[in-house]
Structures are given as C-alpha cells and as structure tokens.
C-alpha positions, 0 to 999 in steps of 0.5 A: 065583911062583904062577899061577892059570888060570881054566878047568880042562883047556882046551887053552890053559890046560893048555899055559900051565900046563906052560910056566910050570911049566917056568920055575919057577912054581907053577900051579893051575887053577880050574874055574868051571862052578859059582859057587864062584869067588865064594868062592875065595881068590885071595890066594896068587897073583901072577897070574891067566890067564883062559882060560874062556869060551863060544865061538861056538855055532851052536845058542845065541842066549842073549845073557844066557849069553854076557854072564854067562860071558864078561863078568860072570864075568871082571870079578867075578873080577878085582875080587875078585882085585885086592882080595886083592892079585893083581898081574896079570890076563891075560884071553883075549879074541878077534880078534872084538872088531874085528868083522872077518870073513874075506874074499877080499881083503887084510883087515888089522887095524891101529892104526886099526881100531875095536872093534865092538859090532855083532858076534857075541855072542861078540865083543861079550861079550869086548869088554864084558869088556875094557872092564870090566877096563880100569877096574880097571887101576892102578899096583897091578893090571895088566890084559892083554887077549890077542886071539890069532888062530887058535891051533894046536899038537899036539892042538889040537881046532880044525877049521881046521888039521885041515881043511887037513891033510885037504885036503893028504892027500887032494888030489893037486893044490891049487888055487892062488888068493888068494895075496895074502890072508893069515891070522894064526896063533900056535903054542901055545908062542909064545902061552904065552911071550907070556903069561909075558913079559907077566906078568914084564915088568908089561905092561898093555893089549890085545895081538895076538900072532902068529907070525913069518909071516902066510900065505896058504891056499896057503902054509899048505897048503905048510907042512902038506905039508912037515910031513907029508913030502908033495910039494906040488903046486898049480895056478893053473888050478884056482885060476881055476876056484875063483874062479868059485865064490867066492860059495860060503861054503866058498871064503871059509872056506878061502881067505879071511883076516884078519890083524894088522898086524905093528905090532900084534904086535911088542913092543919089547924082547920076543921071544915067538916061540920056534918059527918058523911052519914048525917049529910046523906040522911039530910040529902035523901030524907023527905 
C-alpha cells in the first residue's frame, strides 16, 4: 500500500511516515512550497494525508494567502487525486473550525456545537477546505477531516508543553486553580494510529481524536513533573491569588481550556490510543 504525505518534513508528517512504514506501507512526502503539485502524478497512491498548511501568524493578515494554502490547494489536490484513482484523502483540519477559544470555565465542544465562519483566518480557511472536500466524497473516494486538539510528543516544536515544562522545572510550588477546566490533547503516536485506522477501515467524515484523558492545567503539570522525576507541589492559596488576576491574558492562556466531549472521540470498534496520556507525557519531557 502506498501513502503520499502532502507537506514535507513537518513534525506530524514525519511521524505518520514512520508509523505507516512500520506497518508495511510505502510512504513518500511531497513538498508543496511551489505549484508543482498541479502537475504531480497521484495515481500510484492508495491514500493521501494532507498536513501542509499555513497556521496562525500574528504578523500575517493576508486572507488570500490563508485561503490559497489552506483551502484552494487541498481541494485542488484532492480533485486531481480522485480523478487519478486515489481512494482516501485525509485532511488535517483544526479544532478552530468550531470557533471556540480557551476559557476559564468548563468549555466543551460536542455534537451540538456549530461550525463557525466568524473565526480566525486559520479556522475559517480550514472550514472552507472541509466544505469543499466533502463535495468530493462518494463511494469511490473517502474524505477524512481530522480536527486534532493540542498535539504533543518528543521534539514537538509547539510552545504549549514546552512552556508548562519550564514552569514545572522553575517553580517550587504550582498555583492550584481552575481544576474543573479541562484541555484535550493527543499524543503523536495516537494521532498517527488514528490516521492509519481511518484509512484501513475506509472511514469518512469529520473526526476529533484525543487521548484517553482530558486534563486540567494542574493535572497536566503533575504529569509533567512525574515525567521529569520531580516532586509536584501545588497550593490552593496561590490558586486563589491567581484568580484575582484572571483578567490577565496569560492566566487564560495557561489555565484556560477547551475540550472535546468523549462522544466525539470514541469510534466504535476502533482503538487508536496506543499510548496512555501519562506515558505519552513521560516520553515527551524525559531526557
């Protein structure tokens, strides 16, 4: 079985490449920094995984660029791939298609949460791509849209886990606060396994995979401390002090959350969580 990954040398793409190769697939990666994708021959591939995209950029307000890279290109590639006999197209979308940001209160995305075009340019462009790709879905061509929460793993360049690891290393005591506010995560191996199972089981539609646990900021830092072999100490008194400055954006960034309802992530008959949350965190932060 042959797999093509759209987006060369990305963190997620490289891990999916390694994961599929381990299961006997032959995987190639395609660089789409130029428009050579328009002339590329997709016919040798059974499935395509599209991870390329332009993410949030504080210094970029160019809607045309977001639309071109995140919506027009994947729709164009999928259209061509379908014409050339590819069977499955997996598109990496985002939690942002729901337009739900982090908050300092329980904040759950479930089956009743609507999509939102009143969104960041990143989320809006990904939602446009999903809508265009869904029109290509039929009995000969499966379209899978993956909306992962925060992805983590060893070497992941995202600052979220790195920032919390720095806090755990430096602070002797962690403020204990907002314990009812949860955040969804997915370890890179679990995400890679989900993609493999989605392709091999001919799934189609939108999916929100996540780890076996949904955790608060304190639970996350406790898992990080355990992974570092460091004693975890937390203070409710410091937590009360933190609540007094809840208006500071950094508090929401650190302790705010947004989670997927478990019903969105559980897929009957498929078990993609091959690494439990605490073990994934240990592998991520340990030397």
